[in-house]
DRENSEKOL-764872 format. One record per residue (C-alpha): residue in one letter; x, y, z. Coordinates in steps of 0.2 Angstrom, whole numbers, plus 5000, padded with zeros to 4 digits. Last residue first. Layout:
% residues N
AXYZ
...
% end
This chain:
% residues 242
X498049925161
X497949755153
X497649795135
X498149975137
X500049935136
X499849845119
X501449895111
X501050085115
X500550185100
X498850235105
X497850325091
X496750475097
X495450485084
X494450635077
X494450575059
X494950415050
X493950405034
X495350475022
X496650365030
X497450315014
X497350495008
X498950525018
X499350625033
X498650495045
X499850365036
X501350485038
X500950495056
X500750305058
X502550295050
X503350425061
X502850345077
X503550175074
X505050255065
X505550335081
X505650165090
X504450105103
X504850035121
X505049845123
X504149695130
X502749695117
X501549655131
X501949825139
X501649815158
X503349745162
X504149875152
X503350005164
X504049925179
X505749895171
X506150065165
X506550155181
X507550015189
X508249975172
X509050145170
X509150195152
X507450275152
X507850465152
X509350455141
X508550335129
X507050435127
X508050595125
X509050515111
X507350455104
X506850285110
X504950315111
X504150295128
X502250285125
X501450355110
X499850445108
X499550495090
X498150625087
X496950655073
X496150795063
X495350785046
X494950925034
X493450895023
X492751065026
X491250985035
X492450895046
X493251055052
X492251085067
X492050905073
X493850855070
X494351025078
X493450965094
X494150795094
X495950855092
X495750995104
X495150865117
X496750755113
X497850905115
X496950945132
X497350765138
X499150805132
X499250965143
X498550875158
X499750735156
X501250855156
X500550935172
X500350775182
X501750675174
X502650625190
X501950455192
X500950405176
X499050435173
X498250365157
X497550435141
X498550595139
X500050505146
X499950395131
X500550545122
X500050685110
X500850715093
X499350805084
X499050765066
X498150885054
X497550825037
X497050915021
X495850835009
X494750985007
X495851145008
X497051215021
X497751395022
X496351445035
X496951295045
X498751365047
X498651515059
X497251445070
X498151275071
X499851355075
X498951455090
X498151295096
X499851205096
X500651345105
X499351345118
X499451155120
X501151085123
X502151245122
X501251365133
X500551225144
X502251155148
X503051325151
X501651395162
X501651235173
X503551225175
X503551415178
X502251405192
X503351265200
X503151075200
X503751005217
X502050965224
X501550875208
X503050765209
X504150785194
X504250765175
X504450925165
X504050875147
X504150985132
X503250985116
X503351025097
X502450895086
X500950985079
X500950905062
X500151005049
X499650945031
X499051015014
X499551195016
X499251345004
X500351495008
X501551525023
X501951705028
X500851685043
X501951565050
X503351685056
X502151835061
X500951725070
X502351635079
X503151795084
X501451855091
X501151695102
X502851675108
X502851505115
X503151445097
X504951515098
X505351535079
X506551475066
X505751425050
X506551305038
X506051255020
X506551085016
X507151054998
X508951045003
X508750885014
X510450845023
X510951025023
X509151075027
X509150965042
X510851035048
X510151215046
X508651165056
X509751085070
X510751245071
X509251365071
X508451305087
X506651365090
X505951245077
X504851235062
X505151125046
X504151165031
X504151005020
X503650975002
X503250795001
X504050674989
X504350514998
X506050555005
X505550725010
X504150655021
X505450535029
X506750665032
X505350785040
X504750635051
X506550605057
X506650785063
X504950785071
X505250625080
X506850665088
X507650835084
X507451005076
X505750985069
X504751025084
X503351085072
X503051005055
X502151095041
X501650985026
X501551035008
X500950894997
X501950854982
X501950674985
X501050625001
X500750444994
X500550305007
X500850164994
X500050005000
% end
């Protein structure tokens, strides 16, 4: 089954590293026109060097007006992936006001702002994919504020799917568990920490970056034309028994 996104223009936020970076490379490799958005210029320039067709935009998405100025220049768009996000993992009583504000500003407020900017540039057949988390569906120790933002993202996904459906624009989320990006490997390399979670995953392992990228590409493609308003768990079967 060919997941054709050839010649489709797709905006990817959080493109400097991890899932977003690999997604950009994958999309370019199958013929999409990619606009990569990140706060950090260095990784964007490295991405563009590897994939010269990529258009890059450097902007701090937590700055509402700067984001509107930077992304407002984009013309017609066929796809949007809201991937930018941060995670501050700590006990609820040790989280600060700054932790709370930073996490909400990036994980949900920025995504909502990007949607408001980009959706008017979309036509029938366009697709939005929000990168949420299994933590939006289940509670995990130390993830209080992070989980709140991802639950909000899933709610936004469903609301936008309802509102944009008549315009033939689809909106879905992917909800991964731990994914072995560089950050994921660093954060979950301790067997004492990883063991209890791995024990609840029937697949017996954490996810690879490609196992998030490929479902996103599917949801961007016309092969998923009748999938709308869903939050897709990518968790190796975790939810079967939990």
